C-alpha positions as CSV (number, residue, x, y, z in Angstrom):
1,M,-138.3,-118.3,-153.2
2,A,-141.3,-116.5,-151.5
3,L,-143.9,-115.3,-153.7
4,R,-144.7,-111.6,-152.7
5,S,-148.2,-110.2,-153.6
6,P,-148.2,-106.8,-155.5
7,L,-149.2,-105.0,-152.2
8,I,-146.3,-106.8,-150.2
9,N,-143.8,-105.5,-152.9
10,V,-145.5,-101.7,-152.6
11,M,-145.2,-101.6,-148.8
12,D,-141.6,-103.1,-149.2
13,G,-140.5,-100.4,-151.4
14,A,-141.8,-97.6,-149.2
15,A,-140.3,-99.1,-146.3
16,R,-136.8,-99.5,-147.9
17,K,-136.8,-95.9,-149.4
18,A,-137.7,-94.5,-146.2
19,A,-135.0,-96.5,-144.4
20,R,-132.2,-95.0,-146.5
21,G,-133.2,-91.7,-144.8
22,L,-133.2,-93.4,-141.1
23,Q,-129.8,-95.1,-141.8
24,R,-128.3,-91.8,-142.5
25,D,-130.0,-89.8,-139.8
26,F,-129.3,-92.4,-137.0
27,G,-125.5,-92.0,-137.8
28,E,-126.1,-88.4,-137.4
29,V,-127.9,-88.8,-134.0
30,E,-124.8,-90.9,-132.6
31,Q,-122.9,-87.8,-133.4
32,L,-125.4,-85.3,-131.6
33,Q,-125.2,-87.2,-128.7
34,V,-122.3,-85.1,-127.6
35,S,-124.3,-81.7,-128.4
36,K,-125.7,-79.6,-125.4
37,K,-129.1,-79.3,-127.0
38,G,-129.6,-83.1,-127.6
39,P,-131.0,-84.8,-130.8
40,A,-134.5,-85.1,-129.8
41,D,-135.7,-82.3,-132.6
42,F,-133.5,-83.9,-135.0
43,V,-135.3,-87.2,-134.4
44,S,-138.7,-85.7,-134.6
45,R,-137.8,-84.4,-138.2
46,A,-136.3,-87.7,-139.0
47,D,-139.5,-89.4,-137.9
48,R,-141.8,-87.0,-140.0
49,R,-139.7,-87.1,-142.8
50,A,-139.6,-91.0,-143.1
51,E,-143.6,-91.0,-142.8
52,Q,-143.7,-88.5,-145.6
53,I,-141.7,-90.7,-147.8
54,I,-143.7,-93.6,-147.0
55,R,-147.2,-91.8,-147.5
56,E,-146.0,-90.5,-151.0
57,H,-144.7,-93.9,-152.1
58,L,-147.8,-95.6,-151.1
59,Q,-150.0,-93.1,-152.5
60,F,-148.9,-93.0,-155.8
61,A,-149.1,-97.0,-156.0
62,R,-152.4,-97.1,-154.4
63,P,-154.1,-93.6,-154.5
64,N,-157.5,-94.8,-153.5
65,F,-156.4,-96.3,-150.2
66,G,-156.6,-94.1,-146.9
67,F,-154.0,-93.9,-144.3
68,L,-153.8,-93.8,-140.5
69,M,-150.2,-92.6,-139.4
70,E,-148.6,-92.1,-136.1
71,E,-147.4,-88.5,-136.8
72,S,-149.9,-87.2,-139.2
73,G,-153.1,-88.9,-138.2
74,E,-155.8,-90.4,-140.6
75,I,-156.4,-89.5,-144.1
76,P,-159.6,-90.9,-145.4
77,G,-159.3,-93.1,-148.6
78,Q,-162.0,-93.6,-151.0
79,P,-165.5,-95.3,-149.5
80,G,-165.0,-98.9,-149.2
81,E,-161.3,-99.0,-150.0
82,P,-158.5,-100.3,-147.5
83,R,-156.1,-97.9,-145.6
84,F,-152.3,-98.3,-144.6
85,I,-151.4,-98.3,-141.1
86,I,-148.0,-96.8,-140.6
87,D,-145.4,-96.4,-138.0
88,P,-142.2,-94.7,-139.5
89,L,-139.9,-95.0,-136.7
90,D,-141.0,-97.6,-134.0
91,G,-138.4,-97.6,-131.1
92,T,-138.1,-94.0,-131.5
93,T,-136.4,-93.8,-127.7
94,N,-133.7,-96.2,-129.1
95,F,-133.1,-94.0,-132.2
96,L,-132.7,-90.9,-129.9
97,H,-130.2,-92.6,-127.7
98,G,-128.2,-94.0,-130.6
99,I,-129.3,-97.8,-129.6
100,P,-129.5,-99.9,-133.0
101,H,-132.8,-101.3,-132.5
102,F,-135.9,-99.7,-134.2
103,C,-138.0,-100.2,-137.4
104,I,-140.5,-99.4,-139.9
105,S,-143.9,-101.1,-139.7
106,I,-146.8,-100.9,-142.2
107,A,-150.2,-102.7,-142.3
108,V,-153.1,-102.7,-144.5
109,E,-156.5,-103.0,-142.9
110,D,-159.5,-103.7,-145.1
111,K,-163.1,-103.8,-143.4
112,G,-161.7,-104.1,-139.9
113,E,-159.4,-106.8,-140.9
114,I,-155.6,-106.7,-141.1
115,I,-154.7,-108.3,-144.6
116,A,-151.1,-107.4,-145.1
117,G,-148.3,-106.5,-142.7
118,L,-144.6,-105.6,-143.2
119,I,-141.8,-104.9,-140.5
120,H,-138.7,-103.5,-141.9
121,N,-135.2,-103.0,-139.5
122,P,-133.3,-100.8,-141.6
123,L,-129.8,-101.6,-139.8
124,N,-129.7,-105.1,-140.7
125,D,-131.7,-105.3,-143.4
126,E,-134.4,-107.9,-142.2
127,T,-137.9,-107.6,-143.5
128,F,-140.5,-109.6,-141.9
129,W,-144.0,-109.7,-143.8
130,A,-147.1,-111.5,-144.3
131,D,-150.2,-111.6,-146.7
132,K,-153.4,-112.9,-144.8
133,G,-153.6,-116.8,-145.4
134,Q,-150.1,-117.1,-147.0
135,G,-147.8,-117.7,-144.1
136,A,-145.1,-115.4,-142.7
137,Y,-141.6,-114.7,-144.1
138,L,-138.2,-113.1,-143.2
139,N,-137.1,-111.7,-146.1
140,D,-137.5,-114.9,-148.4
141,R,-137.7,-117.4,-145.8
142,R,-140.7,-119.0,-144.1
143,I,-140.6,-118.5,-140.6
144,R,-142.8,-120.2,-137.4
145,V,-143.2,-119.5,-134.1
146,S,-141.1,-121.5,-131.5
147,A,-142.0,-125.0,-130.5
148,R,-141.2,-124.7,-127.0
149,Q,-143.9,-126.3,-124.6
150,H,-142.7,-125.1,-121.2
151,L,-142.3,-121.5,-119.8
152,S,-139.5,-122.5,-117.8
153,Q,-137.7,-122.8,-121.1
154,S,-138.9,-120.0,-122.7
155,V,-137.2,-116.4,-123.4
156,V,-140.1,-113.6,-123.4
157,A,-140.2,-110.3,-124.2
158,T,-142.1,-107.4,-122.6
159,G,-142.2,-103.7,-122.6
160,I,-141.9,-101.9,-119.3
161,P,-144.0,-98.8,-118.6
162,H,-142.2,-95.5,-118.0
163,I,-143.0,-92.1,-117.1
164,A,-146.5,-91.2,-117.8
165,R,-147.5,-94.3,-119.4
166,G,-149.0,-97.6,-118.2
167,D,-150.2,-99.0,-114.8
168,H,-146.7,-99.4,-112.9
169,D,-147.9,-101.3,-109.9
170,Q,-150.1,-103.8,-112.1
171,Y,-147.1,-104.3,-114.4
172,L,-144.8,-105.2,-111.1
173,E,-147.4,-107.6,-110.0
174,I,-147.5,-109.3,-113.4
175,L,-143.4,-109.2,-113.5
176,T,-143.3,-110.7,-110.0
177,R,-145.0,-114.0,-111.3
178,M,-143.3,-114.1,-114.8
179,M,-139.6,-113.9,-113.2
180,P,-139.5,-117.3,-111.4
181,S,-141.6,-118.9,-114.4
182,V,-139.2,-118.2,-117.5
183,A,-135.8,-118.7,-118.6
184,G,-135.3,-115.1,-119.4
185,I,-137.1,-111.9,-120.1
186,R,-135.9,-109.2,-122.5
187,R,-137.2,-105.3,-122.9
188,M,-135.6,-104.1,-126.2
189,G,-138.0,-101.0,-126.9
190,A,-139.7,-101.5,-130.1
191,A,-143.0,-103.4,-129.8
192,A,-143.3,-104.3,-133.8
193,L,-139.9,-105.9,-133.6
194,D,-141.0,-107.9,-130.6
195,L,-143.9,-109.3,-132.1
196,A,-141.9,-110.0,-135.4
197,Y,-139.3,-112.0,-133.2
198,V,-142.0,-114.1,-131.8
199,A,-143.1,-115.0,-135.4
200,A,-139.6,-115.9,-136.2
201,G,-139.2,-118.0,-132.9
202,R,-136.4,-115.7,-131.4
203,Y,-138.6,-115.0,-128.6
204,D,-141.3,-117.5,-127.4
205,A,-143.7,-115.1,-125.8
206,Y,-144.4,-111.2,-125.6
207,W,-146.6,-109.2,-123.6
208,E,-147.1,-105.3,-123.3
209,E,-149.9,-102.7,-122.8
210,S,-150.5,-99.0,-123.5
211,L,-149.9,-99.8,-127.3
212,H,-151.3,-98.1,-130.4
213,I,-152.5,-99.5,-133.4
214,W,-149.5,-98.7,-135.7
215,D,-147.3,-100.2,-133.2
216,V,-149.0,-103.8,-133.4
217,A,-150.9,-104.1,-136.4
218,A,-148.5,-105.5,-138.8
219,G,-146.9,-107.5,-136.2
220,I,-150.3,-108.9,-135.2
221,L,-150.9,-110.6,-138.7
222,I,-147.3,-111.7,-138.9
223,V,-147.5,-113.9,-135.6
224,H,-150.9,-115.0,-136.6
225,E,-149.5,-116.3,-140.1
226,A,-146.4,-117.9,-138.4
227,G,-148.6,-120.1,-136.1
228,G,-148.8,-118.0,-133.1
229,F,-151.6,-116.7,-130.9
230,V,-152.0,-113.3,-130.1
231,T,-154.8,-111.9,-127.8
232,D,-155.5,-109.0,-125.2
233,Y,-155.2,-109.7,-121.5
234,K,-158.8,-111.0,-121.4
235,G,-158.0,-113.6,-124.2
236,A,-160.0,-111.5,-126.6
237,S,-159.1,-110.0,-130.0
238,K,-159.5,-106.5,-129.1
239,M,-155.7,-105.8,-129.1
240,T,-155.7,-102.8,-131.2
241,E,-158.7,-101.2,-129.3
242,N,-157.3,-101.7,-125.8
243,G,-153.6,-101.7,-126.5
244,E,-153.0,-104.8,-124.7
245,I,-151.0,-107.6,-126.3
246,V,-150.2,-111.1,-125.4
247,A,-148.4,-113.2,-128.1
248,A,-147.0,-116.7,-128.0
249,N,-147.0,-120.0,-129.5
250,D,-150.0,-122.4,-129.2
251,H,-148.3,-124.5,-126.3
252,L,-147.6,-121.6,-124.2
253,H,-150.0,-119.0,-124.8
254,A,-152.7,-120.3,-122.2
255,S,-150.0,-120.7,-119.4
256,F,-148.5,-117.3,-120.2
257,L,-151.8,-115.4,-120.0
258,K,-152.9,-117.2,-116.9
259,L,-149.5,-115.2,-115.3
260,I,-150.6,-112.2,-116.6
261,R,-154.2,-112.6,-115.5
262,E,-152.8,-113.6,-111.8
263,G,-150.9,-110.4,-111.7
264,R,-153.6,-108.1,-112.7
265,A,-155.9,-110.0,-110.1
266,A,-153.4,-109.5,-107.5
267,N,-153.0,-105.6,-108.4
268,R,-156.7,-105.3,-107.9
269,A,-156.8,-106.8,-104.4
270,K,-154.2,-104.7,-103.4
271,A,-156.0,-101.7,-104.6
272,K,-159.2,-102.7,-102.7
273,A,-157.2,-103.7,-99.5
């Protein structure tokens, strides 16, 4: 039985409380698909409502902590205190279209370092979590990144840039190198769950760009604690600053990152030609 810290217990309580509302709202969204107006406004309200529930629960338990939230922005805490980083609904587009793949992501940052992370999938009751230095868990079971050593045997995940987001040409150059090198590529639409799945060994690697800190903060720690490597496209640790993520096990990370760099270099060369 995994021993959860008081902080993880508080985060878990907040996520589960908000999850009940998201489960109910998701059922409504599926029905709203047939309406002329569509469910976009409804989903926006569901997102904000979940964030409010999480914030109120955490604020009651840790009144001195600050907050950085996708919908409400930043609320400073007491000087020197940690802050919660919250994405109340990662996978909003999935939610909007009635696709059952989304999650709640909560992290704790202290002095610039992520010290706790939790990702909760409301529809299948899976909670991925980690305290810094204590390993990573799925519910009460210890998890590890996969042990695969060759990209040719690996299933990898990605996020495909869409309208008004990301560098489409660069992405296509990377994808051109990735497709013949791996056993499969998945695009599921929830960055936090992509990272959680790498930590659990379901995916062998994952790359994406144009992400926000609330998309990835919890997942970065969970992958690290599961024995994985997470960097940006340059191999540095500025993922939360530049929004680039490359996550994999220790066997695959270098070769996976090499393909991404080759794609970026080819895109730059084309742009100069």
